[in-house]
C-alpha positions as CSV (number, residue, x, y, z in Angstrom):
1,M,107.2,167.7,194.3
2,A,104.9,164.7,195.0
3,E,102.6,166.9,193.9
4,N,103.9,168.3,190.5
5,E,104.8,164.9,189.7
6,S,101.2,163.9,190.3
7,L,99.9,166.7,187.8
8,S,102.2,165.6,185.2
9,K,101.3,162.0,185.1
10,K,97.9,163.0,184.6
11,E,96.0,162.8,181.4
12,T,95.1,165.5,179.5
13,L,91.7,165.6,177.5
14,D,93.4,165.8,174.4
15,E,95.7,162.6,175.3
16,K,92.5,160.6,176.6
17,I,90.5,161.6,173.3
18,V,93.5,160.1,171.4
19,N,93.4,157.0,173.8
20,A,89.6,156.9,172.8
21,L,90.2,156.8,169.3
22,L,93.0,154.3,169.4
23,S,90.7,152.0,171.2
24,D,87.5,152.4,168.6
25,P,87.7,155.4,166.0
26,T,84.0,154.1,165.4
27,R,82.8,155.7,168.5
28,S,80.9,158.8,168.5
29,D,81.6,162.0,169.7
30,M,79.0,161.7,172.3
31,E,80.2,158.3,173.7
32,I,83.3,159.7,174.1
33,A,82.2,162.8,175.8
34,R,80.2,160.4,178.0
35,D,83.0,158.2,179.0
36,L,85.2,161.3,179.5
37,G,82.6,163.1,181.7
38,T,82.5,165.8,179.2
39,Y,80.5,167.6,176.5
40,R,80.3,166.4,172.9
41,Q,81.0,169.6,171.3
42,K,84.3,169.6,173.6
43,V,84.9,166.5,172.2
44,W,84.6,167.2,168.5
45,R,86.8,170.8,169.1
46,K,89.6,169.1,170.5
47,K,89.2,165.6,167.4
48,K,88.9,168.6,165.3
49,Q,92.2,170.1,166.5
50,L,94.3,167.1,166.5
51,E,93.1,166.8,163.1
52,D,94.3,170.0,161.8
53,D,97.2,169.8,163.7
54,G,98.1,167.1,161.8
55,I,98.0,164.4,165.0
56,I,95.6,162.8,163.7
57,W,95.9,161.5,159.9
58,G,93.0,159.9,159.6
59,Y,91.1,156.9,160.8
60,T,91.1,153.0,159.2
61,A,89.6,149.7,159.4
62,V,91.9,147.0,160.9
63,L,91.9,143.7,158.5
64,D,92.6,140.4,159.0
65,E,93.8,139.4,155.6
66,K,94.1,136.2,155.5
67,Q,90.1,136.3,155.6
68,L,90.2,138.2,152.7
69,G,91.9,135.8,150.7
70,H,95.2,137.8,151.2
71,V,98.7,136.7,152.6
72,C,100.9,139.9,154.4
73,Y,104.7,140.3,153.3
74,I,107.4,142.8,154.5
75,V,109.9,143.6,152.6
76,L,113.3,145.2,154.2
77,M,115.7,147.6,151.9
78,K,118.7,149.2,152.7
79,T,119.6,152.1,150.7
80,K,122.3,154.9,149.4
81,P,122.0,158.1,151.9
82,M,118.8,160.2,151.2
83,S,118.9,162.0,148.1
84,E,116.5,164.2,146.3
85,G,115.6,161.6,143.1
86,L,115.0,158.8,145.9
87,V,112.9,160.9,147.8
88,D,110.8,162.1,144.6
89,I,110.5,158.6,143.6
90,F,108.8,157.2,147.2
91,I,106.4,160.0,146.9
92,K,105.3,159.7,143.7
93,R,105.1,156.0,144.2
94,L,103.2,156.4,147.6
95,T,100.8,159.3,146.2
96,G,100.0,157.4,143.2
97,E,98.1,154.2,142.2
98,E,101.2,151.6,141.2
99,P,100.1,149.6,144.0
100,R,96.5,149.2,143.5
101,K,97.2,148.7,140.0
102,Q,99.1,145.8,141.2
103,N,96.6,144.4,143.3
104,V,98.5,144.9,146.4
105,R,97.5,146.2,149.5
106,L,100.3,149.2,151.0
107,T,99.3,148.9,154.8
108,N,102.6,149.9,156.7
109,F,105.8,151.9,155.0
110,F,108.6,153.1,157.4
111,Y,111.7,155.1,157.0
112,V,113.7,153.7,160.0
113,N,117.3,153.3,161.7
114,G,118.9,150.3,161.8
115,E,120.2,147.6,159.6
116,F,117.4,148.5,157.3
117,D,115.9,151.8,156.1
118,W,113.0,150.8,154.9
119,V,110.3,148.4,155.9
120,L,107.2,147.9,153.8
121,R,104.5,146.0,154.6
122,F,101.9,145.2,151.8
123,S,99.2,142.5,151.4
124,A,98.7,140.6,148.2
125,P,96.3,137.7,146.4
126,D,99.1,135.3,146.4
127,H,103.1,135.1,146.1
128,A,103.4,135.6,142.2
129,T,101.4,139.0,142.3
130,A,103.7,139.7,145.6
131,R,106.7,138.5,143.5
132,R,106.0,140.8,140.6
133,Y,105.7,143.9,143.2
134,Y,108.6,143.3,144.7
135,D,110.5,142.9,141.8
136,T,109.0,146.2,140.1
137,L,110.6,147.6,143.5
138,R,113.9,146.3,142.8
139,M,113.5,147.7,139.7
140,L,112.9,150.9,140.2
141,Y,115.1,151.3,143.5
142,D,117.7,150.4,141.4
143,K,120.0,152.8,141.8
144,Y,119.5,153.5,145.2
145,L,120.0,149.8,146.6
146,L,123.0,149.4,148.8
147,D,121.7,145.8,148.6
148,K,118.8,143.3,147.3
149,P,115.9,143.9,149.3
150,V,114.6,141.1,151.4
151,M,110.8,139.9,151.4
152,I,109.7,137.9,154.1
153,D,105.6,136.5,154.4
154,V,104.2,137.1,157.6
155,N,102.9,134.1,158.9
156,M,100.9,135.4,161.6
157,C,100.0,139.4,162.7
158,L,99.6,139.7,166.4
159,V,99.3,142.9,166.8
160,S,98.1,145.8,164.0
161,E,97.6,149.1,163.9
162,G,97.6,148.8,168.2
163,K,94.9,146.4,167.5
164,R,95.6,142.6,169.0
165,N,94.3,139.8,166.8
166,P,91.3,138.0,168.2
167,Q,92.5,135.2,166.6
168,I,95.9,135.2,168.6
169,G,94.9,131.7,170.3
170,D,95.6,130.8,166.7
171,L,99.5,130.9,167.5
172,H,99.2,127.7,168.9
173,N,99.0,126.5,164.9
174,F,102.5,127.3,164.7
175,I,104.0,124.8,167.5
176,P,105.4,122.1,165.6
177,P,104.2,118.2,166.5
178,D,105.9,116.0,168.5
179,R,108.5,113.5,166.8
């Protein structure tokens, strides 16, 4: 039994490749193969299969929005039960160019269980742009909303896409001064 437990805890090559890509997606197949003690061609085939199976959606850069002059925002929405109309609006909106046209960068959008149904994270160059985008969302989804969406601005992102913010020490700047 102990032998089966140790076998089940061993990482598969797929998991090792996924973890290597999560650590640094810019690494070459050759570098990953060398670190994993296997062949470049095998890493390439496994990566291709993971992509074809939809396990890997894509690769991205993790941005420090603040250094780019943007502020991050989160919108929390409560909606009526899922319907064809709501799904169609979300899909059309997410596959179109609307956020970019409104000068916002959509970074995450989640359908969740809990107090809220939707969590949207985006960045904008200023509060006025963010507010216009938020107002557009409110008007667009109005007939599907249960409550007015909540928009909050993010003071500091500590982890994004699994990456710890290299400026995490700046969190100290949020400690109020002694009185």
